[in-house]
C-alpha positions as CSV (number, residue, x, y, z in Angstrom):
1,M,14.3,95.1,182.1
2,P,16.2,98.4,182.5
3,E,19.4,98.4,184.5
4,A,19.5,100.0,187.9
5,V,20.8,103.6,188.0
6,H,24.1,104.4,189.6
7,I,23.6,106.4,192.8
8,P,26.3,108.9,193.9
9,W,26.0,108.1,197.6
10,Q,27.4,110.5,200.2
11,P,28.8,109.2,203.4
12,I,26.2,108.5,206.1
13,G,27.0,110.4,209.3
14,G,25.5,110.2,212.7
15,G,21.8,109.9,213.4
16,R,19.3,107.5,211.8
17,A,20.9,105.9,208.8
18,S,17.5,105.3,207.2
19,E,16.6,109.0,207.4
20,A,20.0,109.9,205.8
21,I,19.4,107.4,203.0
22,Y,15.8,108.7,202.5
23,D,17.1,112.3,202.4
24,Q,19.8,111.5,199.8
25,L,17.4,109.6,197.5
26,R,14.6,112.2,197.9
27,E,17.1,115.0,197.0
28,L,18.2,113.1,193.9
29,I,14.6,112.6,192.9
30,T,13.4,116.2,193.5
31,S,16.5,117.6,191.8
32,G,15.9,115.5,188.7
33,V,19.1,113.4,188.9
34,L,16.8,110.4,189.3
35,K,13.9,110.5,186.8
36,P,10.5,108.8,186.7
37,G,10.9,105.3,185.5
38,D,14.5,105.0,186.7
39,R,15.1,101.7,188.6
40,L,16.9,101.9,191.9
41,P,19.6,99.4,192.8
42,S,18.4,96.2,194.6
43,E,18.2,96.2,198.4
44,R,21.2,93.9,198.5
45,A,23.2,96.3,196.2
46,M,22.3,99.3,198.5
47,M,23.3,97.2,201.6
48,E,26.7,96.6,200.0
49,Q,27.2,100.1,198.8
50,L,26.2,101.8,202.0
51,H,27.3,99.1,204.5
52,R,23.9,99.1,206.2
53,S,21.5,96.4,207.1
54,R,18.5,95.3,205.1
55,P,16.0,96.7,207.7
56,T,17.7,100.1,207.4
57,I,17.4,100.1,203.6
58,R,13.8,98.9,203.7
59,E,12.8,101.6,206.2
60,A,14.3,104.3,203.8
61,L,12.5,102.8,200.8
62,R,9.2,102.5,202.8
63,M,9.4,106.2,203.6
64,L,10.0,107.1,200.0
65,E,7.1,104.9,198.9
66,Q,4.8,106.5,201.5
67,G,5.9,109.9,200.2
68,G,5.0,108.9,196.7
69,Y,8.6,109.2,195.4
70,V,9.0,105.5,194.5
71,A,6.8,102.5,193.7
72,S,7.6,98.8,193.8
73,T,6.5,96.3,191.3
74,H,5.4,92.7,191.7
75,L,9.0,91.7,191.2
76,S,10.2,93.8,194.1
77,L,11.9,96.3,191.8
78,I,11.8,99.9,193.0
79,H,11.1,102.6,190.4
80,I,11.0,106.4,190.6
81,S,7.3,107.5,190.5
82,E,5.8,110.1,188.3
83,P,5.3,113.4,190.2
């Protein structure tokens, strides 16, 4: 199983944290920093890295999945989708 990629997170400012996380990940995907097949860190790892709650992380991931940017597997691993 491939290792999760390192995400160069930027500080999360005011407003909705889930939208800020979504925006950061979407930008990393569309700019090619994160490539199809890359595995994102686990929800728990993102919670620790960003100091945010699981529902906040899940909401951001759900928005990315709905936009077709990521897909989850049967093991709850999140991978970057093909464009």
